[in-house]
Structure formats: structure tokens, C-alpha cells
C-alpha atoms as one frame of an Amber mdcrd trajectory, in Angstrom:
protein
-186.377 -61.818 221.012-184.523 -58.519 221.243-181.483 -60.142 219.656-183.626
 -61.301 216.750-185.148 -57.844 216.417-181.705 -56.239 216.433-180.516 -58.597
 213.725-183.531 -57.756 211.585-182.806 -54.030 211.931-179.159 -54.575 210.997
-180.161 -56.522 207.903-182.667 -53.839 206.924-180.060 -51.105 207.281-177.575
 -53.059 205.206-179.821 -52.859 202.151-180.573 -49.159 202.341-179.491 -47.167
 199.248-176.944 -45.185 201.230-175.074 -48.318 202.218-174.707 -49.782 198.740
-171.250 -50.031 197.249-170.239 -47.916 194.283-171.589 -48.711 190.860-169.302
 -48.944 187.810-168.341 -45.424 186.742-169.062 -43.833 190.120-166.425 -41.529
 191.593-164.080 -41.997 188.623-162.119 -38.781 189.244-161.853 -39.473 192.964
-160.726 -43.080 192.506-158.277 -42.303 189.703-156.726 -39.243 191.336-156.376
 -40.683 194.831-155.111 -43.920 193.314-152.316 -42.064 191.526-151.586 -40.080
 194.682-151.334 -43.264 196.760-149.011 -44.857 194.209-146.881 -41.697 194.179
-146.495 -41.899 197.964-145.421 -45.538 197.711-142.968 -44.799 194.920-141.342
 -42.049 196.993-141.368 -44.171 200.153-143.259 -41.503 202.108-144.154 -42.266
 205.729-147.802 -43.279 205.888-149.109 -41.222 208.784-152.251 -39.026 208.664
-150.174 -35.855 209.055-147.673 -36.696 206.313-150.376 -37.929 203.927-152.379
 -34.728 204.439-149.292 -32.595 203.835-148.389 -34.510 200.682-151.965 -34.392
 199.377-152.050 -30.614 199.755-148.825 -30.385 197.752-150.083 -32.897 195.182
-153.252 -30.864 194.679-151.305 -27.730 193.781-150.590 -29.313 190.416-154.168
 -30.488 189.886-156.147 -29.084 186.976-159.683 -29.316 185.683-161.904 -31.859
 187.398-159.049 -32.992 189.645-158.618 -29.464 190.975-162.348 -29.408 191.697
-161.976 -32.680 193.625-159.173 -31.147 195.695-161.429 -28.163 196.392-164.273
 -30.381 197.572-162.091 -32.322 200.010-160.447 -29.173 201.344-156.970 -29.639
 199.896-156.827 -26.219 198.220-156.207 -22.812 199.763-159.628 -21.512 198.711
-161.601 -24.559 199.879-164.815 -23.762 201.740-164.832 -27.006 203.733-162.097
 -29.170 205.215-162.722 -32.902 205.063-159.183 -33.746 203.984-158.802 -35.881
 207.103-161.446 -38.189 205.599-158.770 -38.987 203.014-155.501 -38.747 204.932
-156.482 -40.970 207.868-157.804 -43.993 205.943-155.117 -43.660 203.266-152.458
 -43.695 205.987-153.845 -47.111 206.949-153.848 -48.266 203.310-157.643 -48.367
 202.998-158.559 -48.899 199.290-159.299 -45.624 197.510-162.647 -47.042 196.353
-163.762 -47.315 199.976-162.459 -43.821 200.740-164.341 -42.323 197.800-167.476
 -44.238 198.756-167.354 -42.612 202.189-166.604 -39.193 200.690-169.696 -39.562
 198.510-171.809 -39.695 201.658-170.131 -36.505 202.915-170.496 -34.610 199.642
-172.250 -36.192 196.665-170.599 -33.679 194.298-167.300 -35.502 194.755-168.563
 -38.563 192.930-170.385 -36.576 190.274-167.066 -35.435 188.805-166.339 -37.084
 185.463-163.244 -36.827 183.278-165.276 -37.133 180.114-168.870 -36.140 179.487
-171.480 -38.860 179.018-171.525 -38.150 175.303-167.842 -39.018 175.035-168.073
 -42.076 177.276-171.007 -43.766 175.590-170.073 -46.368 172.936-171.143 -45.673
 169.355-169.982 -46.274 165.830-167.427 -43.888 164.377-169.820 -43.120 161.527
-172.042 -41.367 164.095-169.289 -38.973 165.114-170.695 -36.234 162.888-174.339
 -36.963 163.727-174.926 -33.498 165.102-173.544 -31.781 162.015-176.970 -31.891
 160.408-178.818 -31.624 163.709-177.153 -29.274 166.263-179.407 -30.668 168.969
-178.046 -34.201 168.618-175.713 -35.281 171.418-172.630 -36.832 169.859-171.340
 -40.045 171.319-167.692 -40.989 170.978-166.145 -44.148 172.336-162.535 -43.224
 173.045-161.520 -46.877 173.144-162.344 -47.448 169.464-162.821 -44.105 167.697
-160.400 -43.093 164.948-159.243 -39.696 166.196-158.086 -38.770 162.698-161.718
 -38.816 161.544-162.844 -36.307 164.173-162.981 -32.587 163.584-160.588 -30.279
 165.436-163.626 -28.916 167.287-164.403 -32.407 168.565-160.796 -33.002 169.587
-160.804 -29.720 171.498-164.012 -30.830 173.240-162.305 -33.982 174.495-159.460
 -31.925 175.963-161.909 -29.417 177.415-163.815 -32.194 179.192-160.506 -33.194
 180.754-159.823 -29.622 181.832-156.868 -29.476 179.454-155.834 -27.250 176.556
-153.368 -27.716 173.728-151.109 -24.682 173.810-149.177 -24.192 170.613-151.269
 -26.716 168.715-151.707 -25.571 165.132-152.437 -28.779 163.253-155.017 -31.497
 163.792-152.184 -33.952 164.390-151.040 -31.814 167.340-154.399 -32.251 169.069
-154.419 -35.990 168.390-150.932 -36.341 169.823-151.962 -34.379 172.930-155.052
 -36.557 173.459-153.012 -39.741 173.105-150.499 -38.407 175.646-153.199 -37.570
 178.196-155.528 -40.519 177.628-153.717 -42.848 180.079-154.284 -40.211 182.753
-157.910 -39.292 182.094-159.281 -42.379 180.350-156.980 -45.266 181.327-159.412
 -48.002 180.275-159.828 -46.473 176.825-156.057 -46.025 176.493-155.506 -49.674
 177.419-158.102 -50.819 174.893-156.453 -48.810 172.129-153.077 -50.313 173.017
-154.539 -53.781 172.835-156.070 -53.203 169.414
């Protein structure tokens, strides 16, 4: 009887909201950044121990900018971090736990970690290119740009700057519209890999 009761409790707990796996789009900065970090460690043949991974992550985070720098702050990998949960990354990563699982656990520690997005909702939501200037007549309209299909040449410089700003990037020395487009295309594989892949496949 007790065994049956225990099983029922276990099943009930397994369907609680907090135990659900990540939904598509959740923790995109966390998954992307830690994924690149993990690949960097493998490429450099770094020893996978908690201590070495933590040391390398701290160094890796020194180059982080924008939303990725904020992620490093949340996990305690920056000098000014208020909390230190970096071991929640270094230990599982040292044992080659998938970054998705690591980020899922981090979400339970600090929900802000998985709220970080490279691009705002307005830039991520699919829409026709003809709607790109929808807010020109109505400032209150939230523009929607699908980076996987939009013709960047048809966007205004202000809109191109907004894309870079959402990525935490700037375009120093950019004077022409083509400069901003070139910068976005260079950074897209980093901040919007799926969109970059779709554009390549077009």
C-alpha cells in the first residue's frame, strides 16, 4: 500500500510545472553561450574538471557583451556578481551534461537567466517584409521582423541599429546602411544561428 502511495506521489511530482522540460525558445542565451563555451573547451582540449571549467568560464566571460555578459553576472562568473552559482555550471559541464539540462536547472535557481533573449519578441516573430514599416504611421505599433526572411536592405538604418542594440552590439565606424547590414550578417550566426542558417539555405 505504501509503495503504491509513494509511486502515486512520484508521478504527481513529475507533472508539476517546475519539473517540466524547457519549451522552445527558453533559455536561448544560456544554451547558446554555454554551448559555444563547451565547444571552445573541446577545441582547445582543456581538461574537463570542475576547477578548470570554472576557471575557463570566468576567463570566457571577460569577453562577454550585452545579454551574454548579463548571463555571466547571473551565474557569478563576473567580478561584480552578487551571487555565485558558477559551480552549478562547472560541475555538470565537467561531466559533459548537455547545456540544455544545465540551463534548465539554472532556471530553477534564478528565473532571470532564462528570460534573457538575444532579440526582442518583435524581432523574433515572423511577419511579412511589407509590415516592416508598420509603425511609421502608428508609433505605438510593435514592429515584427523575421530575421530568417527579411530583406535587410529594405529596413531603415534605425531598424538595423535596433537589431544590433538587442544583441548588445554597436557598429563603430559604420557610416553607410551597407555597413550596418554587413555587421548584422557577420553577427547573425552568433546571436541568431537559426535565422542565419535559414538565410544561407535560401
